[in-house]
C-alpha positions in Angstrom: 77.9 53.6 -16.8 78.9 55.0 -20.2 76.8 56.9 -22.7 77.6 54.1 -25.3 76.0 51.5 -22.9 72.8 53.6 -22.6 72.6 54.0 -26.4 72.5 50.2 -26.7 69.1 50.1 -24.9 66.4 50.1 -27.7 64.3 52.7 -25.9 67.1 55.2 -26.2 68.7 54.1 -29.5 67.5 57.1 -31.6 68.3 59.8 -29.0 71.1 62.2 -29.7 74.3 61.9 -27.7 73.6 65.1 -25.7 70.3 63.7 -24.6 71.9 60.5 -23.6 74.5 62.4 -21.6 71.7 64.3 -19.9 69.8 61.1 -19.0 72.9 59.5 -17.7 73.4 62.3 -15.3 69.7 62.4 -14.2 68.6 58.8 -13.9 69.2 56.8 -10.7 70.7 53.3 -10.7 68.8 50.6 -8.8 70.5 47.3 -7.8 68.4 44.2 -6.9 69.4 41.0 -5.3 68.0 37.6 -6.5 64.3 37.3 -5.5 64.1 40.9 -4.3 60.7 42.6 -5.0 61.0 45.9 -7.0 57.4 46.9 -6.5 54.1 45.2 -5.8 50.7 45.4 -7.5 48.5 48.1 -6.0 51.4 50.3 -4.9 51.5 53.9 -6.3 53.5 54.1 -9.5 56.0 56.9 -9.5 58.9 55.5 -11.6 59.6 53.8 -14.9 62.4 51.2 -14.7 64.8 50.2 -17.5 66.6 46.9 -17.3 70.3 47.5 -17.8 71.6 44.1 -16.6 69.9 40.8 -15.7 66.2 39.7 -15.9 63.1 41.0 -14.2 59.9 38.9 -13.7 56.6 40.6 -14.1 54.0 38.7 -12.1 50.9 38.7 -10.0 50.5 37.4 -6.4 54.2 36.8 -5.9 55.3 34.1 -3.4 51.8 32.8 -2.9 50.0 29.6 -4.1 48.2 31.8 -6.7 51.5 33.2 -8.2 51.2 33.9 -12.0 54.2 34.9 -14.0 53.1 37.2 -16.9 56.4 38.1 -18.6 60.2 38.2 -18.1 62.0 41.5 -19.1 65.6 41.3 -20.4 68.3 44.0 -20.9 67.0 47.0 -22.7 63.3 46.5 -21.8 61.4 48.6 -19.4 58.3 48.5 -17.1 56.2 51.0 -15.2 55.2 53.4 -18.0 51.4 52.9 -17.5 51.6 54.1 -13.9 53.4 57.2 -15.1 51.0 57.9 -17.9 47.9 57.6 -15.7 47.5 60.4 -13.0 47.7 58.8 -9.5 48.4 55.5 -11.3 49.0 52.3 -9.3 50.9 49.2 -10.2 48.8 46.5 -11.9 51.5 43.9 -11.4 54.5 43.1 -9.3 58.2 42.9 -10.3 60.8 40.5 -8.9 64.5 40.1 -9.7 65.7 36.9 -11.4 69.3 36.8 -10.2 71.1 40.1 -9.7 69.5 43.0 -11.7 70.7 46.5 -12.5 68.0 49.1 -13.4 67.7 52.7 -14.3 65.0 54.6 -12.5 63.0 57.4 -14.2 60.6 59.6 -12.2 57.3 60.9 -13.5 58.6 64.4 -14.1 61.7 63.0 -15.9 59.5 60.8 -18.0 57.2 63.7 -19.0 60.2 65.9 -19.8 61.7 63.3 -22.0 58.5 62.8 -24.0 58.1 66.5 -24.5 61.6 66.8 -25.8 61.3 63.7 -27.9 57.7 62.9 -28.8 58.9 60.3 -31.3 59.5 57.9 -28.3 55.7 57.5 -27.9 55.4 55.3 -31.0 57.8 52.5 -29.8 56.3 52.8 -26.4 52.7 52.2 -27.8 54.1 49.2 -29.7 55.6 47.7 -26.5 52.4 48.4 -24.5 50.3 46.6 -27.2 52.6 43.6 -27.1 52.5 43.4 -23.3 48.7 43.6 -23.4 48.7 40.6 -25.8 51.2 38.7 -23.6 49.1 39.5 -20.5 45.9 38.3 -22.1 47.6 35.1 -23.3 49.1 34.4 -19.8 45.8 35.2 -18.1 44.0 32.9 -20.4 46.5 30.1 -19.8 46.2 30.8 -16.0 42.4 30.6 -16.1 42.6 27.4 -18.2 44.9 25.8 -15.7 42.7 27.0 -12.8 39.6 25.5 -14.5 41.5 22.3 -15.0 42.4 22.2 -11.3 38.9 23.0 -10.3 37.5 20.3 -12.5 40.0 17.8 -11.1 39.1 18.9 -7.5 35.4 18.5 -8.4 35.9 15.0 -9.9 37.9 14.0 -6.8 35.2 15.4 -4.5 32.5 13.6 -6.4 34.4 10.3 -6.2 35.0 10.9 -2.5 31.3 11.6 -2.0 30.4 8.4 -3.8 32.9 6.4 -1.7 31.4 8.0 1.5 27.8 7.0 0.4 29.0 3.5 -0.4 30.8 3.3 3.0 27.7 4.4 4.8 25.6 1.9 2.9 28.0 -0.9 3.9 28.1 0.2 7.5 24.2 0.1 7.6 24.3 -3.3 6.1 26.9 -4.5 8.6 24.8 -3.1 11.4 21.8 -5.0 10.2 23.9 -8.1 9.8 25.2 -7.7 13.4 21.6 -7.3 14.7 20.5 -10.4 12.8 23.5 -12.4 14.1 22.9 -11.3 17.7 19.2 -12.3 17.4 20.4 -15.8 16.6 22.1 -16.0 20.0 20.0 -16.7 23.1 18.5 -13.6 24.7 17.6 -15.5 27.9 19.2 -18.8 28.9 16.9 -21.6 30.2 16.9 -22.7 33.8 17.1 -26.2 35.2 16.6 -27.5 38.7 20.1 -27.8 40.3 21.9 -26.0 37.5 22.3 -22.6 35.9 23.9 -21.5 32.7 26.0 -18.5 31.5 27.3 -17.1 28.3 29.2 -14.1 26.8 30.3 -13.2 23.3 32.6 -10.4 22.1 33.1 -10.2 18.3 36.4 -8.9 17.0 34.5 -7.1 14.2 31.0 -5.8 13.8 30.0 -9.3 12.9 31.9 -12.5 13.7 32.1 -16.3 13.4 31.7 -17.4 17.1 28.3 -18.7 18.4 26.9 -20.4 21.5 23.5 -21.6 22.6 21.7 -23.4 25.4 18.6 -25.3 24.3 15.8 -26.9 26.3 15.4 -30.3 24.7 12.6 -31.4 27.0 12.6 -34.2 29.5 14.9 -32.2 31.8 17.7 -32.3 29.2 19.5 -29.3 27.8 21.8 -28.9 24.8 24.9 -26.8 25.3 26.6 -25.5 22.1 29.7 -23.4 21.3 31.4 -23.0 17.9 34.1 -21.0 16.1 34.1 -20.5 12.3 37.7 -20.2 10.9 37.3 -16.7 9.5 36.0 -13.3 10.4 33.5 -10.7 9.1 30.4 -11.2 7.0 31.5 -14.6 5.3 32.0 -16.2 8.7 28.8 -14.7 10.0 26.8 -16.4 7.2 28.6 -19.7 7.7 28.0 -19.4 11.5 24.3 -18.9 11.0 24.1 -22.0 8.8 26.1 -24.2 11.2 24.1 -23.0 14.2 20.8 -23.7 12.5 21.8 -27.2 11.4 23.0 -28.1 14.9 19.8 -26.9 16.5 17.7 -28.8 14.0 19.7 -32.0 14.4 19.6 -31.7 18.2 15.9 -32.3 18.2 16.1 -35.7 16.6 19.6 -37.2 17.2 20.2 -39.3 20.3 23.8 -38.4 21.1 26.0 -35.3 20.7 28.2 -37.2 18.3 25.3 -38.1 16.1 24.3 -34.4 16.0 27.7 -33.3 14.8 28.2 -36.1 12.3 24.8 -35.3 10.7 25.7 -31.6 10.6 29.0 -32.3 9.0 27.3 -34.4 6.3 25.0 -31.5 5.4 27.8 -29.0 5.3 30.2 -31.1 3.2 27.4 -32.0 0.8 26.4 -28.4 0.0 29.2 -26.1 1.1 31.5 -25.1 -1.8 34.0 -22.9 0.1 37.0 -23.8 2.2 35.4 -22.6 5.4 35.0 -24.9 8.4 33.9 -24.6 12.0 35.1 -26.1 15.2 32.3 -27.0 17.6 31.5 -28.5 21.0 28.0 -29.8 21.6 26.9 -31.5 24.8 23.6 -32.7 26.4 23.1 -32.2 30.1 20.8 -34.7 31.8 19.7 -32.5 34.7 18.0 -35.5 36.4 21.0 -37.9 36.2 23.6 -35.1 36.6 25.4 -36.3 33.5 26.9 -34.2 30.8 27.7 -36.0 27.5 29.6 -34.0 24.8 31.3 -34.3 21.4 34.2 -32.1 20.2 34.8 -31.4 16.6 38.3 -29.9 16.7 37.2 -27.4 19.4 39.1 -26.3 22.6 38.6 -28.9 25.4 36.3 -27.7 28.1 37.6 -26.6 31.5 36.3 -27.8 34.9 36.3 -25.6 37.9 36.0 -27.7 41.0 37.1 -26.9 44.6 39.0 -23.8 43.5 41.0 -25.5 40.9 40.7 -25.3 37.1 41.8 -28.1 34.8 41.3 -29.2 31.3 39.2 -32.3 30.8 41.0 -35.2 29.1 40.7 -35.1 25.4 41.5 -36.9 22.1 42.1 -35.5 18.7 39.0 -34.4 16.8 38.2 -33.0 13.3 36.4 -29.7 12.5 33.1 -29.7 10.6 33.0 -29.0 6.9 36.4 -30.3 5.7 35.9 -34.1 5.3 32.9 -36.3 4.8 33.9 -38.8 7.4 35.2 -37.2 10.6 36.6 -38.4 13.9 35.1 -36.8 17.0 36.3 -36.6 20.6 33.3 -38.0 22.6 33.2 -37.9 26.4 30.9 -37.7 29.4 31.2 -36.7 33.1 29.1 -36.1 36.1 29.5 -32.5 37.3 30.4 -32.4 41.0 28.3 -30.2 43.3 29.3 -26.5 43.2 31.5 -27.1 40.1 31.4 -25.2 36.8 32.1 -26.5 33.3 33.5 -23.7 31.1 33.6 -24.0 27.3 35.4 -21.2 25.3 36.8 -20.3 21.9 40.5 -19.8 21.4 40.1 -16.0 21.2 40.0 -16.1 25.1 43.5 -17.5 25.7 45.0 -15.9 22.5 43.9 -12.3 23.3 47.0 -10.2 23.7 47.9 -7.1 25.7 49.7 -4.0 24.2 53.1 -5.8 24.6 51.9 -8.9 22.7 51.5 -11.2 25.8 48.5 -13.6 25.4 45.9 -14.0 28.2 46.7 -17.7 28.4 45.4 -20.6 30.5 47.2 -19.6 33.7 45.4 -16.3 33.8 42.1 -18.2 33.4 42.9 -20.3 36.4 43.9 -17.3 38.5 40.8 -15.4 37.5 38.5 -18.2 38.6 40.4 -19.2 41.7 38.0 -17.6 44.1 34.8 -18.1 42.1 33.3 -20.7 44.4 29.6 -20.3 45.1 28.9 -17.9 42.2 26.6 -18.5 39.2 27.8 -19.6 35.8 27.0 -16.2 34.4 29.1 -14.5 37.0 32.0 -16.8 36.1 31.7 -15.7 32.4 31.4 -12.1 33.4 34.5 -12.3 35.6 36.6 -13.8 32.8 35.5 -11.1 30.4 36.4 -8.3 32.8 39.9 -9.8 33.4 40.3 -10.3 29.7 39.5 -6.7 28.8 41.8 -5.4 31.6 44.6 -7.5 30.2 43.9 -6.3 26.7 44.4 -2.7 27.7 42.8 -1.2 24.6 44.9 -3.2 22.2 43.4 -4.5 19.0 41.3 -7.6 19.3 42.3 -10.2 16.7 39.7 -12.9 17.2 36.2 -13.3 18.5 35.9 -14.4 22.2 33.0 -16.6 23.4 32.2 -18.4 26.7 29.4 -20.7 27.8 29.2 -22.3 31.2 27.2 -24.9 33.2 27.1 -24.6 37.0 26.1 -27.5 39.2 24.6 -25.9 42.3 25.2 -27.1 45.8 
């Protein structure tokens, strides 16, 4: 490095040539690679550094999430004078190379000797110190402003998240109440009849669902058997389900046949219902004295008859769901239940339920599950189907409600 190059550095510009020669012989040269740390805040300050080539970042908390760049020094500028002026001084900031940097290093003793020989250097040094203080204050203010903005943003996001959490908890409480109300609509205890027993199970796909079933004592040793499936899920279907269930129960007390019950209910629903919801249903009346079961299907799955170890679908004709058209066609049938047989009514969630590989439970698995049912109660038949269904499901997501209701003719 030549004396002429040293003279181009503003800090040394006014020094005589002999002083420049002396400095050139005394000062050490420091080379930094890109990103290399020269010193860190808090370290003892023993040297002043003059930038000969490249750029040097002055910053706080380098290489952390709180990093704050205060200044960038260019050729001819210097750093570290405060730690030399103060006895036992420590670095208040850190310094890091931007690209390759060449520095001259001046020790505390060299610094003191230079000021003693040339006290006029104190004036430009004070000017530089004042400007750096201003720059530091500005950068600190900007940093604090940005931190405050980030804190405000975080506070606003936290407040919004808290409001969403409160709303979610409120909705969950309301859903729980809705589920309790819905389950209270379903029979807690099924009636008993001489020579017959009944069974039922329901498993909603969500907290509340659209399936329903019931067994009603109509008097005179006659019992109404009901199962239905609203074509939707969640709260809307639960509300529609409650309405359909109530209408069927009300009409069952006055109508003479299952078909009359469902036609009257359909008239009520199509007259007042403004949505596109509809419900499939099967309603039957068991005459326990005569052993006859008469039923009407409104677009619902045909019932299954388990007799002598075999399961078969009962013959059926097309039928229309309730709530879509004012005039509907129903599938109306009757049969006498053989002794030790079981009539099983179900919603399509039973056969459509899939395992983790997407395989549906299907009708063949229903037959296999009930193959050795003989002699058990209707409730045990429902329980056995549910157990087999959940094993098949294997923890996979349930897409639809599953409901069963059964009538067993005892021996």
